[in-house]
C-alpha positions in Angstrom: -8.3 -28.8 11.8 -11.2 -25.9 12.5 -14.4 -25.8 11.0 -15.2 -22.9 8.6 -17.6 -21.7 11.4 -15.1 -21.8 14.0 -12.4 -19.9 11.6 -15.2 -17.4 10.8 -15.8 -16.5 14.5 -12.1 -16.4 15.0 -11.5 -14.1 12.3 -14.4 -11.6 13.8 -13.2 -12.0 17.1 -9.5 -11.2 16.2 -10.8 -8.2 14.3 -12.9 -6.9 17.1 -10.1 -7.0 19.4 -7.8 -5.7 17.1 -10.1 -2.7 16.4 -10.7 -2.3 20.0 -7.2 -1.9 20.9 -6.3 0.3 17.9 -9.2 2.7 18.6 -8.3 2.7 22.7 -4.6 3.5 21.5 -5.9 6.5 19.3 -7.9 8.0 21.9 -5.4 7.7 25.0 -2.6 8.7 22.4 -4.7 11.9 21.3 -4.1 10.9 17.7 -8.0 11.7 16.8 -7.2 15.4 18.0 -6.4 17.2 14.7 -4.5 20.2 16.5 -2.2 17.3 18.1 -1.9 15.8 14.6 -1.4 19.2 12.8 1.4 20.1 15.6 3.2 16.7 14.7 3.5 17.6 11.3 4.5 21.4 11.9 8.2 20.9 12.1 9.0 24.6 11.4 6.4 26.0 13.7 5.5 24.7 17.4 6.3 21.3 16.8 4.7 18.5 19.0 7.1 15.5 19.2 4.6 13.3 21.2 3.2 11.7 18.4 6.6 10.2 17.3 6.8 8.6 20.6 3.5 6.9 20.1 4.7 5.6 16.6 8.0 4.7 18.1 5.9 2.9 20.9 3.7 1.0 18.3 6.9 -0.2 16.1 8.7 -1.2 19.1 5.9 -3.5 20.3 4.9 -4.9 16.9 8.6 -5.6 15.3 9.4 -8.2 17.7 6.0 -9.9 17.8 6.1 -9.9 13.9 9.7 -11.1 13.9 9.7 -13.7 16.4 5.8 -14.8 16.2 3.9 -13.8 13.0 6.4 -14.6 10.7 7.6 -17.5 11.7 4.1 -18.9 12.0 3.6 -17.8 8.6 -0.2 -17.6 9.0 -2.8 -15.7 10.9 -4.5 -16.6 14.2 -7.3 -18.1 12.0 -4.9 -20.0 10.2 -5.0 -18.2 6.8 -2.0 -17.5 5.0 -0.7 -13.7 5.5 -0.8 -11.9 2.1 2.6 -10.4 1.3 2.6 -7.5 -1.5 3.5 -9.1 -4.9 5.6 -6.2 -5.6 8.1 -4.0 -3.5 9.6 -1.1 -6.0 8.5 2.0 -6.0 6.1 3.4 -8.8 4.8 6.5 -9.9 1.2 5.4 -8.7 2.5 4.5 -5.3 4.5 8.1 -4.9 1.8 10.1 -6.3 -0.9 8.4 -4.2 1.7 8.7 -1.2 1.8 12.5 -1.8 -1.8 12.9 -2.3 -2.6 10.9 1.0 0.1 13.3 3.0 -1.4 16.5 1.7 -4.9 15.1 2.9 -3.5 14.4 6.2 -1.5 17.4 6.5 -4.6 19.9 5.7 -7.2 17.8 8.0 -5.0 16.8 10.6 -6.1 13.4 10.9 -5.9 10.3 8.8 -8.3 7.4 8.2 -7.9 5.4 11.0 -8.0 7.9 13.7 -11.0 9.4 11.8 -12.9 6.3 12.0 -12.1 5.9 15.9 -13.1 9.5 16.1 -16.4 8.7 14.7 -18.0 7.7 18.3 -16.6 11.1 19.6 -19.9 13.2 18.6 -18.0 15.6 16.6 -19.0 16.5 13.3 -15.5 16.9 11.4 -14.7 13.3 11.3 -18.3 12.4 9.8 -17.4 15.0 7.2 -13.9 13.6 6.7 -15.0 10.1 6.4 -17.7 11.1 3.7 -14.8 12.8 1.7 -12.7 9.8 2.3 -15.3 7.4 1.0 -16.0 10.0 -2.2 -12.1 10.1 -2.6 -12.0 6.1 -2.5 -14.6 6.1 -5.2 -13.1 8.6 -7.4 -9.9 6.9 -7.1 -11.4 3.6 -8.3 -13.2 5.8 -11.5 -9.6 7.1 -12.3 -8.3 3.5 -11.9 -10.7 2.3 -14.6 -10.6 5.1 -17.2 -9.1 3.9 -20.6 -5.5 4.7 -20.9 -4.5 6.3 -17.7 -1.3 7.4 -17.2 0.3 4.6 -15.7 -0.7 2.6 -18.7 1.1 5.1 -21.2 4.1 5.1 -18.8 4.4 1.7 -17.4 8.1 1.9 -16.7 7.4 4.8 -13.9 
């Protein structure tokens, strides 16, 4: 059994290591370049499929590790139970949120992970994007708390 101090240190070190790997992968793959991302999303124009290989590579590495190591262990490196979603059905909230995320990704050419990575690039665009992201998160929370939301009026959707 590990102490709470050791558990916290292990959690922080794991997060640091994973963040480092993720950030390095984003930079090396070019995913922090909005033009590259928009080229990938432009399937009817001058399509750049290179990011599909980045995603396939990531899935190809993660899937067996998840299947043979993480799922069998049933717990994280620090011993915590791995949280699983309580629901696995499609809802109007999930679909509409995904659509809004996709539109934002397409228009900006960057998604939140690479945007956070790009903050260290010295460019102003990622800073503006992350500020907009935080405003959107806050606005979404306000909508979520508003009385009689659409989801409450239509629980079957």
